[in-house]
Residue frames as qw, qx, qy, qz and C-alpha x, y, z in Angstrom:
[[0.074, 0.816, -0.330, -0.468, -14.26, 40.04, -56.69],
 [0.764, 0.152, 0.586, 0.225, -13.29, 38.60, -60.16],
 [0.015, -0.418, 0.494, 0.762, -12.22, 39.17, -63.68],
 [0.660, 0.471, 0.516, -0.277, -14.91, 38.97, -66.27],
 [0.133, -0.221, 0.677, 0.690, -14.50, 38.07, -69.90],
 [0.609, 0.463, 0.281, -0.580, -17.53, 38.76, -72.12],
 [0.315, -0.176, 0.835, 0.416, -17.72, 36.11, -74.88],
 [0.591, 0.558, 0.395, -0.429, -20.90, 37.00, -76.78],
 [0.695, 0.672, -0.093, -0.237, -20.61, 35.65, -80.24],
 [0.183, -0.616, 0.754, 0.134, -17.40, 33.85, -79.61],
 [0.887, 0.236, -0.287, -0.275, -17.18, 30.91, -82.09],
 [0.927, -0.318, 0.191, 0.066, -15.66, 27.66, -80.88],
 [0.837, 0.308, 0.088, 0.443, -12.89, 27.74, -83.47],
 [0.190, 0.810, -0.118, 0.542, -11.77, 31.06, -82.19],
 [0.682, -0.670, 0.273, -0.109, -10.69, 29.53, -78.72],
 [0.710, 0.481, -0.472, 0.204, -6.98, 28.44, -79.04],
 [0.805, -0.563, 0.171, 0.079, -4.75, 26.60, -76.60],
 [0.712, 0.603, -0.170, 0.317, -1.18, 27.47, -77.47],
 [0.707, -0.492, -0.051, 0.505, 2.14, 27.40, -75.52],
 [0.278, 0.936, -0.036, 0.212, 4.17, 30.50, -75.78],
 [0.784, 0.006, -0.256, 0.566, 7.96, 30.51, -75.38],
 [0.166, 0.482, -0.174, 0.842, 8.17, 34.37, -74.64],
 [0.629, -0.611, -0.029, -0.479, 5.40, 34.06, -71.85],
 [0.924, -0.285, -0.187, 0.174, 7.46, 31.09, -70.35],
 [0.597, 0.258, -0.246, 0.719, 10.58, 33.14, -70.50],
 [0.204, -0.637, -0.011, -0.743, 8.74, 35.81, -68.66],
 [0.825, -0.500, -0.071, -0.255, 7.77, 33.46, -66.00],
 [0.871, -0.027, -0.225, 0.435, 11.27, 32.14, -65.76],
 [0.232, 0.465, -0.198, 0.831, 12.53, 35.76, -65.14],
 [0.511, -0.620, 0.013, -0.595, 9.86, 36.22, -62.56],
 [0.920, -0.349, -0.177, 0.020, 10.71, 33.01, -60.74],
 [0.709, 0.153, -0.271, 0.633, 14.39, 33.94, -60.65],
 [0.066, 0.472, -0.158, 0.865, 13.56, 37.35, -59.27],
 [0.565, -0.374, 0.270, -0.684, 10.94, 36.10, -56.72],
 [0.441, 0.092, -0.892, -0.037, 11.74, 32.46, -55.88],
 [0.199, 0.058, 0.740, -0.640, 9.63, 32.77, -52.72],
 [0.657, 0.222, -0.003, -0.720, 6.48, 32.78, -55.06],
 [0.826, 0.314, -0.394, -0.252, 7.62, 29.42, -56.46],
 [0.562, -0.556, 0.582, -0.192, 8.74, 27.01, -53.80],
 [0.915, 0.170, 0.365, 0.001, 8.50, 24.07, -56.14],
 [0.690, 0.677, -0.068, 0.246, 11.37, 25.70, -58.46],
 [0.405, -0.869, 0.277, 0.063, 13.91, 26.19, -55.89],
 [0.760, -0.209, 0.488, 0.375, 16.29, 23.62, -57.33],
 [0.579, 0.572, 0.388, 0.433, 15.96, 25.07, -60.83],
 [0.034, -0.989, -0.012, -0.146, 16.36, 28.70, -59.61],
 [0.613, -0.659, 0.357, 0.251, 19.58, 27.61, -57.59],
 [0.738, -0.027, 0.484, 0.469, 21.08, 25.97, -60.63],
 [0.402, 0.799, 0.273, 0.354, 20.33, 28.83, -63.09],
 [0.226, -0.968, 0.079, -0.074, 21.67, 31.43, -60.56],
 [0.734, -0.494, 0.359, 0.297, 24.84, 29.60, -59.90],
 [0.635, 0.053, 0.465, 0.615, 25.89, 29.73, -63.57],
 [0.266, 0.908, 0.311, 0.086, 24.44, 33.08, -64.55],
 [0.531, 0.319, -0.028, 0.785, 26.98, 35.59, -65.89],
 [0.264, -0.516, -0.403, 0.709, 27.31, 38.60, -63.51],
 [0.025, 0.163, -0.223, -0.961, 26.80, 41.07, -66.28],
 [0.320, -0.322, -0.695, -0.557, 23.63, 39.44, -67.41],
 [0.372, -0.520, -0.700, 0.319, 22.46, 39.37, -63.76],
 [0.103, -0.341, -0.169, 0.919, 22.97, 43.01, -63.51],
 [0.199, -0.016, -0.491, -0.848, 21.01, 43.65, -66.64],
 [0.330, -0.415, -0.836, -0.142, 18.28, 41.43, -65.29],
 [0.267, -0.512, -0.534, 0.618, 17.88, 43.86, -62.41],
 [0.119, -0.101, 0.172, 0.973, 17.65, 46.88, -64.64],
 [0.464, -0.101, -0.246, -0.845, 14.10, 46.33, -65.78],
 [0.124, -0.118, -0.973, 0.152, 12.89, 43.58, -63.34],
 [0.364, 0.235, 0.401, -0.807, 9.69, 45.64, -62.65],
 [0.540, 0.224, -0.478, -0.656, 8.50, 44.11, -65.92],
 [0.722, -0.030, -0.671, -0.165, 8.37, 40.57, -64.29],
 [0.247, 0.066, -0.759, 0.599, 9.25, 40.76, -60.55],
 [0.326, 0.021, 0.406, -0.854, 6.11, 42.60, -59.21],
 [0.732, 0.295, 0.530, -0.310, 3.86, 40.72, -61.51],
 [0.604, 0.069, 0.670, 0.426, 3.80, 39.84, -65.24],
 [0.166, 0.534, -0.140, -0.817, 3.92, 42.50, -67.96],
 [0.717, 0.533, 0.353, -0.278, 1.72, 42.15, -71.02],
 [0.271, 0.746, -0.529, -0.301, 4.93, 42.67, -73.21],
 [0.290, -0.258, 0.921, 0.023, 5.31, 38.87, -72.63],
 [0.466, 0.447, 0.763, -0.036, 2.06, 38.26, -74.56],
 [0.013, 0.402, -0.243, -0.883, 2.57, 40.63, -77.52],
 [0.004, -0.199, -0.855, -0.479, 0.38, 38.60, -79.84],
 [0.056, -0.659, -0.677, 0.323, -2.66, 39.77, -77.72],
 [0.024, -0.678, -0.089, 0.730, -1.94, 43.30, -78.81],
 [0.139, -0.030, 0.663, 0.735, -1.91, 42.74, -82.65],
 [0.520, 0.235, 0.062, -0.819, -5.12, 44.27, -84.19],
 [0.622, 0.076, -0.618, -0.475, -7.86, 41.77, -85.26],
 [0.642, -0.343, 0.470, -0.500, -7.75, 39.55, -82.07],
 [0.979, 0.143, 0.021, -0.146, -6.69, 36.43, -83.87],
 [0.441, 0.655, -0.592, 0.162, -2.89, 36.39, -83.77],
 [0.934, -0.342, -0.106, -0.007, -1.42, 33.26, -82.04],
 [0.505, -0.742, 0.388, 0.209, 1.85, 32.84, -80.16],
 [0.437, 0.695, -0.530, -0.210, 4.92, 32.20, -82.30],
 [0.957, 0.055, -0.285, -0.002, 6.42, 28.80, -82.96],
 [0.752, -0.062, -0.284, 0.591, 9.70, 29.84, -81.32],
 [0.348, -0.684, -0.229, 0.599, 11.10, 32.80, -79.33],
 [0.253, -0.153, 0.370, 0.881, 12.44, 34.56, -82.33],
 [0.035, -0.451, -0.726, -0.517, 8.95, 34.54, -83.79],
 [0.324, -0.782, -0.519, 0.118, 7.46, 36.04, -80.73],
 [0.370, -0.540, -0.009, 0.756, 10.05, 38.78, -80.45],
 [0.123, 0.162, 0.538, 0.818, 9.12, 39.69, -83.97],
 [0.217, -0.703, -0.631, -0.246, 5.51, 40.02, -82.76],
 [0.407, -0.692, -0.289, 0.522, 6.82, 42.19, -79.89],
 [0.282, -0.146, 0.302, 0.899, 8.43, 44.49, -82.60],
 [0.001, 0.435, 0.662, 0.611, 4.94, 44.91, -84.09],
 [0.256, -0.751, -0.541, 0.279, 3.50, 46.53, -81.19],
 [0.204, 0.836, 0.064, 0.505, 3.31, 50.39, -81.54],
 [0.307, 0.245, -0.505, 0.769, 5.50, 52.52, -79.20],
 [0.454, -0.394, 0.161, -0.783, 2.29, 53.60, -77.36],
 [0.913, -0.221, -0.241, -0.245, 1.33, 49.99, -76.76],
 [0.761, 0.171, -0.464, 0.420, 4.86, 49.09, -75.65],
 [0.125, 0.346, -0.436, 0.821, 5.41, 51.93, -73.31],
 [0.615, -0.370, 0.044, -0.695, 1.91, 51.65, -71.77],
 [0.940, -0.112, -0.322, -0.015, 2.41, 47.80, -71.22],
 [0.627, 0.249, -0.467, 0.572, 5.91, 48.50, -69.70],
 [0.005, -0.300, 0.355, -0.885, 4.76, 51.17, -67.25],
 [0.550, -0.460, -0.423, -0.555, 1.37, 49.95, -66.29],
 [0.743, -0.417, -0.514, 0.098, 1.87, 47.85, -63.24],
 [0.512, -0.286, -0.357, 0.727, 4.45, 49.96, -61.23],
 [0.069, -0.030, -0.009, 0.997, 3.19, 53.32, -62.55],
 [0.225, 0.490, 0.716, -0.445, -0.50, 52.64, -62.29],
 [0.131, 0.231, -0.398, -0.878, -1.32, 53.70, -65.73],
 [0.726, 0.186, 0.154, -0.644, -4.88, 53.19, -67.21],
 [0.213, -0.219, 0.941, 0.143, -5.38, 49.52, -68.08],
 [0.264, 0.370, 0.890, 0.044, -8.98, 48.42, -68.78],
 [0.262, 0.836, 0.370, -0.311, -10.38, 51.76, -70.26],
 [0.606, 0.576, 0.226, 0.500, -9.57, 53.71, -73.48],
 [0.161, -0.972, 0.014, 0.172, -7.48, 56.87, -73.43],
 [0.436, 0.796, -0.372, 0.195, -4.14, 58.38, -74.36],
 [0.886, -0.146, -0.240, 0.369, -0.90, 56.81, -73.10],
 [0.450, -0.761, -0.019, 0.467, 2.05, 58.50, -71.47],
 [0.485, 0.024, 0.412, 0.771, 3.71, 59.29, -74.80],
 [0.056, 0.574, 0.481, 0.660, 0.78, 61.48, -75.73],
 [0.428, -0.809, -0.324, -0.240, -0.28, 62.79, -72.38],
 [0.257, 0.577, -0.462, 0.623, 2.14, 65.03, -70.40],
 [0.573, -0.513, 0.293, -0.568, 0.18, 64.52, -67.16],
 [0.998, -0.045, -0.043, -0.027, 0.46, 60.69, -67.53],
 [0.679, 0.425, -0.371, 0.470, 4.20, 61.06, -68.11],
 [0.139, -0.623, 0.397, -0.660, 4.61, 63.33, -64.95],
 [0.802, -0.349, 0.190, -0.447, 2.57, 60.74, -62.97],
 [0.966, 0.086, -0.196, 0.144, 4.56, 57.72, -64.14],
 [0.474, 0.470, -0.447, 0.595, 7.97, 59.35, -63.31],
 [0.346, -0.565, 0.371, -0.651, 6.58, 60.47, -59.96],
 [0.936, -0.226, 0.100, -0.252, 5.40, 56.85, -59.00],
 [0.839, 0.352, -0.305, 0.280, 8.64, 55.49, -60.53],
 [0.138, 0.677, -0.451, 0.565, 10.51, 57.57, -57.91],
 [0.698, -0.464, 0.356, -0.413, 9.01, 55.70, -55.03],
 [0.997, 0.079, 0.003, 0.025, 10.55, 52.48, -56.67],
 [0.686, -0.464, 0.268, 0.492, 14.09, 53.87, -56.60],
 [0.052, 0.753, -0.304, -0.581, 16.50, 55.48, -58.87],
 [0.271, -0.140, 0.847, 0.436, 17.04, 52.57, -61.08],
 [0.306, 0.598, 0.735, 0.094, 13.31, 52.41, -62.16],
 [0.117, 0.868, 0.113, -0.469, 13.39, 56.28, -62.67],
 [0.070, -0.539, 0.596, 0.592, 16.33, 56.11, -64.96],
 [0.233, 0.182, 0.904, 0.310, 14.71, 53.21, -66.97],
 [0.235, 0.727, 0.626, -0.160, 11.35, 55.04, -67.15],
 [0.017, 0.800, -0.104, -0.590, 12.95, 58.21, -68.26],
 [0.124, -0.368, 0.732, 0.561, 14.82, 56.52, -71.04],
 [0.262, 0.356, 0.893, 0.083, 11.69, 54.56, -72.03],
 [0.195, 0.822, 0.453, -0.286, 9.60, 57.69, -72.35],
 [0.002, -0.799, 0.256, 0.544, 12.40, 59.70, -74.14],
 [0.326, 0.477, -0.707, -0.409, 13.51, 57.03, -76.56],
 [0.867, -0.043, 0.332, -0.369, 11.27, 53.99, -76.77],
 [0.807, 0.498, -0.316, -0.041, 13.19, 52.49, -79.71],
 [0.224, 0.579, -0.713, 0.325, 16.29, 52.24, -77.71],
 [0.500, -0.281, 0.679, -0.458, 14.66, 50.42, -74.87],
 [0.909, 0.221, 0.141, -0.323, 12.82, 48.11, -77.25],
 [0.621, 0.579, -0.518, 0.103, 16.22, 47.24, -78.79],
 [0.032, -0.470, 0.762, -0.444, 17.78, 46.75, -75.45],
 [0.740, -0.091, 0.466, -0.476, 14.84, 44.53, -74.27],
 [0.913, 0.341, -0.123, -0.186, 15.02, 42.23, -77.38],
 [0.523, 0.531, -0.629, 0.221, 18.75, 41.80, -77.00],
 [0.339, -0.401, 0.663, -0.533, 18.41, 41.05, -73.26],
 [0.851, 0.006, 0.343, -0.397, 15.78, 38.44, -73.88],
 [0.811, 0.471, -0.345, -0.031, 17.93, 36.80, -76.66],
 [0.183, 0.583, -0.690, 0.388, 20.80, 36.83, -74.21],
 [0.614, -0.216, 0.552, -0.522, 18.65, 35.07, -71.56],
 [0.929, 0.237, 0.017, -0.283, 17.71, 32.53, -74.09],
 [0.649, 0.545, -0.507, 0.156, 21.25, 31.73, -74.94],
 [0.003, -0.547, 0.672, -0.499, 22.36, 31.69, -71.37],
 [0.209, -0.037, 0.904, -0.370, 19.72, 29.46, -69.71],
 [0.625, 0.248, 0.296, -0.679, 16.26, 29.59, -71.27],
 [0.613, 0.364, -0.569, -0.410, 16.84, 27.54, -74.53],
 [0.194, 0.127, -0.948, 0.220, 17.81, 24.52, -72.34],
 [0.268, 0.163, 0.712, -0.628, 14.79, 24.97, -70.14],
 [0.636, 0.361, -0.062, -0.679, 12.32, 25.50, -73.08],
 [0.473, 0.295, -0.784, -0.276, 13.63, 22.30, -74.75],
 [0.153, -0.067, -0.943, 0.287, 12.48, 20.40, -71.77],
 [0.246, 0.332, 0.609, -0.677, 9.23, 22.14, -71.09],
 [0.418, 0.286, -0.346, -0.790, 7.82, 22.68, -74.53],
 [0.349, -0.022, -0.910, -0.223, 6.87, 18.96, -74.73],
 [0.075, -0.394, -0.810, 0.428, 4.92, 19.03, -71.49],
 [0.200, 0.398, 0.129, -0.886, 3.22, 22.34, -72.59],
 [0.381, 0.196, -0.567, -0.704, 2.31, 21.04, -75.85],
 [0.233, -0.188, -0.954, 0.031, 0.82, 17.85, -74.35],
 [0.048, 0.439, 0.593, -0.674, -1.28, 20.07, -72.06],
 [0.284, 0.357, -0.178, -0.872, -2.41, 22.14, -74.92],
 [0.318, 0.012, -0.844, -0.432, -3.44, 18.99, -76.77],
 [0.132, -0.346, -0.859, 0.354, -5.46, 17.85, -73.81],
 [0.164, 0.496, 0.370, -0.768, -7.40, 21.16, -73.48],
 [0.315, 0.308, -0.434, -0.786, -7.91, 21.31, -77.14],
 [0.270, -0.103, -0.938, -0.189, -9.37, 17.85, -77.17],
 [0.030, -0.433, -0.732, 0.524, -11.63, 18.77, -74.26],
 [0.239, 0.444, -0.001, -0.864, -12.84, 21.89, -76.20],
 [0.373, 0.144, -0.673, -0.623, -13.68, 19.71, -79.22],
 [0.348, -0.177, -0.918, -0.077, -15.36, 16.87, -77.47],
 [0.331, -0.539, -0.727, 0.268, -16.95, 18.42, -74.41],
 [0.004, -0.894, -0.313, -0.321, -17.10, 22.17, -74.91],
 [0.200, 0.663, -0.269, 0.669, -15.62, 25.36, -73.42],
 [0.594, -0.658, 0.123, -0.447, -16.95, 24.78, -69.84],
 [0.970, -0.205, 0.003, 0.130, -15.13, 21.55, -69.44],
 [0.690, 0.409, -0.137, 0.581, -11.90, 22.95, -70.88],
 [0.039, -0.723, 0.207, -0.658, -12.02, 25.96, -68.54],
 [0.819, -0.519, 0.121, -0.213, -12.84, 23.68, -65.57],
 [0.935, 0.010, -0.045, 0.350, -9.56, 21.76, -66.51],
 [0.363, 0.662, -0.171, 0.633, -7.60, 25.07, -66.64],
 [0.176, 0.123, -0.652, 0.727, -8.42, 25.82, -63.06],
 [0.183, -0.562, -0.787, 0.176, -11.31, 25.56, -60.54],
 [0.088, -0.532, -0.237, 0.808, -11.19, 29.30, -60.30],
 [0.139, 0.211, -0.488, -0.835, -12.33, 29.66, -63.98],
 [0.373, 0.378, 0.816, -0.230, -15.99, 29.16, -64.71],
 [0.060, -0.130, -0.521, -0.842, -18.34, 29.73, -67.66],
 [0.354, 0.390, 0.567, -0.634, -21.67, 31.31, -67.33],
 [0.253, 0.212, 0.757, 0.564, -23.31, 30.10, -70.63],
 [0.065, 0.778, 0.624, 0.032, -26.54, 31.94, -70.16],
 [0.105, -0.934, -0.038, 0.339, -24.71, 35.30, -69.69],
 [0.734, 0.624, 0.013, 0.268, -22.15, 34.58, -72.25],
 [0.050, 0.849, -0.429, 0.304, -19.17, 35.26, -70.01],
 [0.789, -0.035, -0.499, 0.357, -16.25, 33.66, -68.25],
 [0.391, -0.860, 0.166, -0.282, -15.56, 34.58, -64.59],
 [0.654, 0.288, -0.508, 0.480, -12.03, 34.20, -63.15],
 [0.618, -0.741, -0.261, -0.022, -12.07, 34.13, -59.38],
 [0.591, 0.196, -0.244, 0.743, -9.32, 36.54, -58.20],
 [0.319, -0.626, -0.415, 0.578, -8.89, 39.13, -55.51],
 [0.092, -0.263, 0.222, 0.934, -8.56, 41.76, -58.26],
 [0.484, 0.617, 0.519, -0.341, -11.31, 43.14, -60.46],
 [0.022, -0.369, 0.522, 0.769, -11.51, 43.69, -64.31],
 [0.660, 0.495, 0.499, -0.263, -13.46, 43.27, -67.39],
 [0.022, -0.406, 0.645, 0.648, -12.71, 42.54, -71.02],
 [0.751, 0.365, 0.361, -0.414, -14.37, 41.07, -74.06],
 [0.619, 0.047, 0.638, 0.456, -13.61, 38.96, -77.09],
 [0.235, 0.755, 0.075, -0.607, -15.58, 41.39, -79.19],
 [0.731, 0.651, -0.097, -0.180, -15.34, 39.50, -82.50],
 [0.184, 0.655, -0.729, 0.072, -11.76, 38.33, -81.76],
 [0.789, -0.038, -0.613, 0.021, -10.58, 35.15, -80.15],
 [0.648, -0.689, 0.238, -0.221, -9.74, 33.81, -76.68],
 [0.598, 0.461, -0.632, 0.176, -6.30, 32.49, -76.01],
 [0.791, -0.592, 0.131, -0.085, -5.39, 30.04, -73.27],
 [0.501, 0.661, -0.503, 0.243, -1.71, 29.78, -72.66],
 [0.899, -0.383, -0.207, 0.049, -0.20, 27.16, -70.37],
 [0.169, 0.777, -0.516, 0.319, 2.92, 27.63, -68.32],
 [0.828, -0.144, -0.500, 0.208, 5.07, 25.07, -66.41],
 [0.446, 0.083, -0.408, 0.792, 6.95, 27.68, -64.29],
 [0.164, -0.466, -0.102, -0.864, 3.95, 29.90, -63.36],
 [0.605, -0.561, -0.560, -0.072, 2.23, 28.17, -60.47],
 [0.126, 0.464, 0.825, -0.297, 0.45, 29.61, -58.42],
 [0.123, 0.399, -0.094, -0.904, -0.20, 32.53, -60.78],
 [0.356, 0.539, 0.744, 0.169, -3.42, 32.39, -62.76],
 [0.099, -0.431, 0.027, 0.897, -3.39, 35.58, -64.87],
 [0.393, 0.700, 0.595, 0.037, -5.82, 37.23, -67.12],
 [0.184, -0.057, 0.241, 0.951, -4.78, 39.85, -69.81],
 [0.141, 0.759, 0.636, 0.000, -7.66, 42.24, -69.86],
 [0.214, -0.347, 0.160, 0.899, -5.95, 45.25, -71.30],
 [0.458, 0.706, 0.232, -0.488, -8.40, 47.58, -73.24],
 [0.519, 0.718, -0.301, -0.353, -8.23, 46.78, -77.02],
 [0.000, -0.443, 0.895, 0.047, -6.06, 43.65, -76.48],
 [0.742, -0.058, -0.572, -0.345, -7.20, 40.06, -77.12],
 [0.700, -0.563, 0.305, -0.317, -8.15, 38.28, -73.78],
 [0.547, 0.365, -0.732, 0.178, -5.57, 35.75, -72.52],
 [0.835, -0.502, 0.108, -0.200, -5.87, 33.19, -69.79],
 [0.413, 0.568, -0.669, 0.242, -2.24, 32.45, -68.75],
 [0.791, -0.456, 0.098, -0.396, -2.63, 29.39, -66.53],
 [0.218, -0.557, 0.798, -0.069, -0.30, 26.89, -64.62],
 [0.757, 0.155, -0.535, -0.342, -0.24, 23.48, -66.17],
 [0.735, -0.189, -0.620, 0.198, 0.78, 21.76, -62.88],
 [0.396, -0.792, 0.112, -0.452, 0.85, 22.60, -59.11],
 [0.511, 0.222, -0.737, 0.383, 3.80, 21.38, -57.03],
 [0.645, -0.592, -0.481, 0.054, 3.33, 20.46, -53.41],
 [0.050, -0.808, 0.256, -0.528, 4.24, 22.98, -50.76],
 [0.271, 0.261, -0.779, 0.502, 6.05, 22.42, -47.48],
 [0.382, -0.443, -0.794, 0.165, 4.36, 21.08, -44.32],
 [0.228, -0.845, -0.256, -0.410, 2.11, 23.56, -42.32],
 [0.063, 0.558, -0.499, 0.660, 3.36, 25.53, -39.36],
 [0.153, -0.164, -0.862, 0.454, 2.70, 24.44, -35.69],
 [0.124, -0.657, -0.720, -0.183, -0.77, 24.83, -34.46],
 [0.307, -0.693, -0.275, 0.591, 0.21, 27.88, -32.40],
 [0.207, -0.297, 0.372, 0.855, 1.73, 29.54, -35.26],
 [0.018, -0.359, -0.774, -0.521, -1.15, 28.73, -37.57],
 [0.172, -0.758, -0.613, 0.142, -3.74, 29.97, -35.14],
 [0.220, -0.641, -0.020, 0.735, -1.90, 33.41, -34.83],
 [0.123, -0.204, 0.531, 0.813, -1.42, 33.82, -38.53],
 [0.017, -0.448, -0.812, -0.373, -4.82, 32.72, -39.59],
 [0.163, -0.746, -0.545, 0.346, -6.34, 35.06, -37.10],
 [0.163, -0.545, 0.187, 0.801, -4.33, 37.91, -38.48],
 [0.007, 0.028, -0.701, -0.712, -5.63, 36.96, -41.97],
 [0.124, 0.455, 0.875, -0.107, -9.20, 36.71, -40.97],
 [0.171, 0.721, 0.254, -0.622, -10.15, 40.24, -41.87],
 [0.645, 0.630, 0.377, 0.211, -11.05, 40.88, -45.60],
 [0.177, 0.974, -0.142, 0.004, -9.06, 44.17, -45.69],
 [0.420, -0.630, 0.629, 0.175, -5.85, 42.39, -44.56],
 [0.748, 0.180, 0.611, 0.184, -6.52, 39.79, -47.18],
 [0.472, 0.851, 0.207, 0.104, -6.63, 42.53, -49.76],
 [0.140, -0.901, 0.403, 0.083, -3.47, 44.18, -48.38],
 [0.674, -0.314, 0.640, 0.196, -1.72, 40.77, -48.71],
 [0.717, 0.563, 0.369, 0.179, -2.56, 40.61, -52.34],
 [0.304, 0.929, -0.150, 0.149, -0.70, 43.83, -52.91],
 [0.357, -0.792, 0.492, -0.044, 2.11, 43.07, -50.57],
 [0.851, -0.051, 0.506, 0.130, 2.79, 39.65, -52.12],
 [0.702, 0.618, 0.189, 0.300, 3.80, 41.18, -55.37],
 [0.483, 0.475, -0.198, 0.708, 6.06, 44.02, -54.14],
 [0.347, -0.369, -0.501, 0.702, 6.88, 46.34, -51.30],
 [0.041, -0.771, -0.386, -0.506, 4.64, 49.30, -50.58],
 [0.121, 0.139, -0.421, 0.888, 4.81, 52.34, -48.41],
 [0.041, 0.449, 0.772, -0.449, 1.89, 53.14, -46.17],
 [0.224, 0.524, 0.021, -0.821, 1.05, 56.03, -48.18],
 [0.258, 0.166, -0.781, -0.545, 0.93, 53.94, -51.42],
 [0.112, -0.271, -0.954, 0.056, -1.38, 51.44, -49.65],
 [0.097, 0.486, 0.501, -0.710, -3.50, 54.20, -48.38],
 [0.346, 0.460, -0.262, -0.775, -4.08, 55.53, -51.97],
 [0.237, 0.129, -0.888, -0.372, -4.56, 52.07, -53.52],
 [0.215, -0.294, -0.923, 0.120, -7.11, 50.86, -50.97],
 [0.232, -0.597, -0.308, -0.703, -8.94, 54.07, -50.37],
 [0.664, -0.601, -0.423, 0.140, -8.37, 53.99, -46.60],
 [0.169, -0.955, 0.172, -0.174, -6.69, 56.32, -44.05],
 [0.419, 0.540, -0.655, 0.323, -3.16, 56.02, -43.04],
 [0.356, -0.372, 0.691, -0.507, -4.02, 55.06, -39.37],
 [0.909, 0.101, 0.193, -0.355, -6.38, 52.28, -40.64],
 [0.767, 0.488, -0.412, 0.063, -3.61, 50.93, -42.91],
 [0.089, 0.562, -0.673, 0.473, -1.01, 51.16, -40.07],
 [0.633, -0.288, 0.506, -0.510, -3.35, 49.28, -37.69],
 [0.956, 0.209, 0.032, -0.204, -3.84, 46.42, -40.18],
 [0.596, 0.573, -0.513, 0.233, -0.10, 46.30, -41.00],
 [0.212, -0.535, 0.672, -0.467, 0.65, 46.05, -37.25],
 [0.869, -0.094, 0.348, -0.338, -1.60, 42.91, -36.88],
 [0.903, 0.413, -0.112, 0.030, 0.15, 41.22, -39.84],
 [0.293, 0.671, -0.565, 0.381, 3.66, 42.28, -38.57],
 [0.540, -0.456, 0.556, -0.437, 2.85, 40.86, -35.14],
 [0.939, 0.046, 0.295, -0.171, 1.91, 37.53, -36.64],
 [0.436, -0.465, 0.622, 0.454, 5.28, 37.63, -38.62],
 [0.635, 0.534, 0.548, 0.108, 3.62, 37.77, -42.04],
 [0.355, 0.902, 0.051, 0.240, 4.89, 41.24, -43.07],
 [0.694, -0.232, -0.041, 0.680, 8.53, 42.61, -43.13],
 [0.105, 0.983, 0.129, -0.076, 9.59, 46.15, -43.22],
 [0.685, -0.020, 0.120, 0.719, 12.64, 47.93, -44.59],
 [0.036, 0.904, 0.108, -0.411, 13.66, 51.54, -44.95],
 [0.614, 0.250, 0.332, 0.671, 15.03, 53.09, -48.17],
 [0.151, 0.325, 0.027, 0.933, 15.85, 56.68, -47.63],
 [0.269, -0.088, 0.369, -0.885, 12.81, 58.41, -46.41],
 [0.744, -0.063, -0.344, -0.569, 10.47, 55.65, -47.47],
 [0.362, -0.234, 0.863, -0.263, 9.53, 52.63, -45.29],
 [0.554, 0.185, -0.612, -0.533, 8.50, 49.69, -47.28],
 [0.653, -0.134, 0.639, -0.384, 6.27, 46.71, -46.19],
 [0.524, 0.282, -0.688, -0.416, 6.21, 43.47, -47.94],
 [0.922, -0.179, 0.081, -0.335, 4.55, 40.04, -47.37],
 [0.229, -0.498, 0.836, 0.027, 6.90, 37.22, -46.42],
 [0.802, 0.173, -0.284, -0.496, 5.67, 34.81, -49.01],
 [0.415, 0.260, -0.860, 0.145, 8.02, 31.98, -47.62],
 [0.172, -0.013, 0.763, -0.623, 6.09, 32.18, -44.35],
 [0.634, 0.230, 0.070, -0.735, 2.80, 32.42, -46.12],
 [0.574, 0.300, -0.679, -0.346, 3.65, 29.36, -48.11],
 [0.145, 0.133, -0.910, 0.365, 3.72, 27.40, -44.98],
 [0.464, 0.117, 0.482, -0.733, 0.17, 28.24, -44.20],
 [0.590, 0.276, 0.757, -0.049, -0.84, 26.01, -47.22],
 [0.264, 0.077, 0.622, 0.733, -1.30, 26.11, -50.90],
 [0.056, 0.738, 0.662, 0.119, -4.96, 27.28, -50.83],
 [0.179, -0.881, -0.155, 0.410, -4.13, 30.67, -49.19],
 [0.329, -0.458, 0.422, 0.710, -0.96, 31.27, -51.27],
 [0.283, 0.298, 0.736, 0.538, -2.64, 30.38, -54.45],
 [0.013, 0.826, 0.561, -0.054, -5.56, 32.66, -53.59],
 [0.159, -0.886, -0.006, 0.436, -3.53, 35.85, -53.06],
 [0.250, -0.485, 0.552, 0.630, -1.04, 35.23, -55.89],
 [0.518, 0.435, 0.729, 0.104, -3.59, 34.09, -58.39]]
């Protein structure tokens, strides 16, 4: 399983390595919402959370599906600008201006895609134009709770209002905590971008991609880049460019923007912190045995990002409910999956803190 980027005709000068303040703010919000994904950032998360204004914290929960479950393409808006050549802005204000340039269709589709399973890698109408997609989006949002339903309803009814709300929220986050964080991180990211750019110039794309991550490889004969992930996808530069965007807050996530019609982006971690010591041999044996089945590995990829019901997993993985329940039972017996009830729904989620103790290779693999 992998994500493929076709690069036929891609000129070397159309490959750019550029830090993005908006992308880093998105990763900051993700780390604050899911600190278990980022054990190396615990001190930073604790410090920011301790001084966070309660009103801003409440607003952070209002649309956290844009960054908690995974990473919305709204934080990479330059990729959606027609022409495939727009670069990240020099500062957050410039990137928020680029976010304003996305059409309502682009904005709403990107906002709803992850939690509402809207089309991603294929052309077609969006939920603003297609009544069936709107119905489906709201139906799936209902399984995520009343807060997401309310937000999705407002987004579909009045995109401009939500766009204004999101811009103001991001500006408030910048004032509250991100400007200070960015002033510290931007030098590290700029240095990483310079190193990768120099590799591109002196030694070519293959060497630069290898420095991005061992999971990224170039097949020069086939003119394509392969990103080793548990998910699948395909995109192409198609006369545009390729963006490499480093992040200091994003490890272990290696993300590929492969939305149809958008410029491909590799959003990669510039560094990888050390994780905690492994569990005891008895615990390790039990847990690794539970993870030895490829189906359970795929289930872990889903459950690492957010909680799912058995029915949702059945639909997503094309299996029967008894099969899903049997695999979940093995994972729960090993202490890798937790369950909780919300109304008539029972949700299952991977305990990423436990998985982190299995070692960085496994955690990086399922969160990549």
